Each structure stands twice: as C-alpha cells, then as structure tokens.
N, C-alpha and C positions, 0 to 999 in steps of 0.2 A: 212204439205203437204207431203204425202208419194209418193215415186217414183214408177212408173209403172214397173212391172216385165216383162222380156222377154217372149214372147209367144211361143218360140221354145222349142223343146224337144231334149235332148241329145241322143247320140247313145244308151245309156242303157235304154232309155224310160222315164227317169226322166225329170221333167220340169226344164228348165234352171233358175238358181237363180239370174242371172245378171240383172242389171237395163236396161230397154229398152230405146231406143231413140224415136224420133217422129214416126218412122215406126212401132213401137211395138216390135222391135228386138234389142238385144244387138249388140255391135260392131262385135262380132265373128259370129253371126247368120244373120246379115243384108246382104242380097244378093247384095245390092248396094255398099257395102264396099269391095268387093272381090279384086279389083285391089289395093286398098289402103292397105289391109292386106298383099298382096303379096309383095308390095314394103317394108312394115314394116318388114316382115320376112327376106327379102334380106338384108335390112339395118342392122338389128340386127345381122345377120350372119357375115356381113362384119366388124361390130364393134368389134366382138370378136376375129378377126384375129390379131396376133401379127406381128409387123414388123420384118424384118431381120436386124440384127445389124452388120453382117459380109458380106464380098464380096465373093459370091460363086465361082467366077472365080479364086480365089486364091487356091482352092482345087486341088490337083494333080489328074489326071485321073487314075493313078495307084499308089499304095503305095508300094514301094520296098526298102525303106531305113528308117533309124531312122529320117532323115530329113523330109521325107514325113509324118511320124507319128506325128512329132512335128507340122507340118503345119496343120494337121487335128485337133490336140488338140488346137492349137491357134484359129482356126476357131470356134470350138465348144465353147471354153471359151468366145469368143466375142459374140456368139449367146446367151449364157446362162446369162451372166452378166446383160443384159438389161431386163430380165424377172422379173416378180413380185416375191418378196421373198416368198418362200414356203419350206416345208420340202423336197419335191422332188428336188427343185432347189439346196438346201443345199447339199443333197446327191450327186447330179450330180457334183457339184463343188468339193466335196471331191474326187469323183471318177476321175475327170479330173486331180486333183493334183496328185493323185496316178499314173495316166497314165504318167504324166510328169516325176515323180521320176523314174519310171521303164524305160522309154525311155532314160533318161539321164544316168542311170546305164548301160544299154546295150551299149549306145554310148561311154561311158567312157571305158568299157571293150573292145570294138572294137578298140579304139585308142591304148590302152595298148598292145593288141595282135599284132596290126600292128607294133608298136614300137619294140616289142620282135622279130617278124619275120624279121624286117629290121636289127636289131642288129645281129641276127643269120646269115643272108645272108652276111653281111659285114664280119663277123668272118670267114665264109667259104671262102670268096674271099681272105682274108689275109693269110689263112693257105695253100693256093695252091702253 
C-alpha cells in the first residue's frame, strides 16, 4: 500500500514530496493545521531557550572596582557552568579563568601600593 503524495507545490514550483493526510496535503501545506503549526513553532522556540543559572540582581549597575569585576566574573561563571559542553563553552571558561587571574593580580598590586603609601605617610609623620 503506497502513501498518497501531497498535492501542494513548493515556492520554487516543484511538487511537494511529503506524504499527504486525508485532505490531500502534508502537515506543512494543510490549511486546517495553521494554528497547530504556529503553536508547534512557538513551543519549539521556547524549548531551545536555556535557563539562567545565576541571579541577575547580583550584578553591579556600574563597575568601578576590582570587586565589581570579580562579581561580574562570578555571575558569568555561574551562567556558563550550566550550559552544554562545547568548544565555545570551554574557550569561555578559559577566558573567565584568565579574567580572574588578571583581576586578582591587579587587586594584589593595589593592596601592595596602598601598604607602601601608608608606610611612606607614617615615615613622613615620624620625621617631622
């Protein structure tokens, strides 16, 4: 028993090769299935969305310090860890790790500079 072919024509003028339903049209060309197709498209689009893994409210409105940078890196890391494993995800994780290293280096340098400035100011006061 052979299946009946869709009686619609594609935009390029070729005959549709899909199997027909009772109306003589395939699912995509059946005029009675328009609402059903729209719901399916919407459901498919919603199914491909990824959930958020981090709380967006933790992000600072302005980033003006190393602490702010670290908060953004923390947020981004939480978002990325929950995604599917891929080359892009791996590259991003390495990039985030590099961002942490650089932020920590700068933060440590700031602390050292602050300590030197404090020692110099105390030294000045003692020599007066």
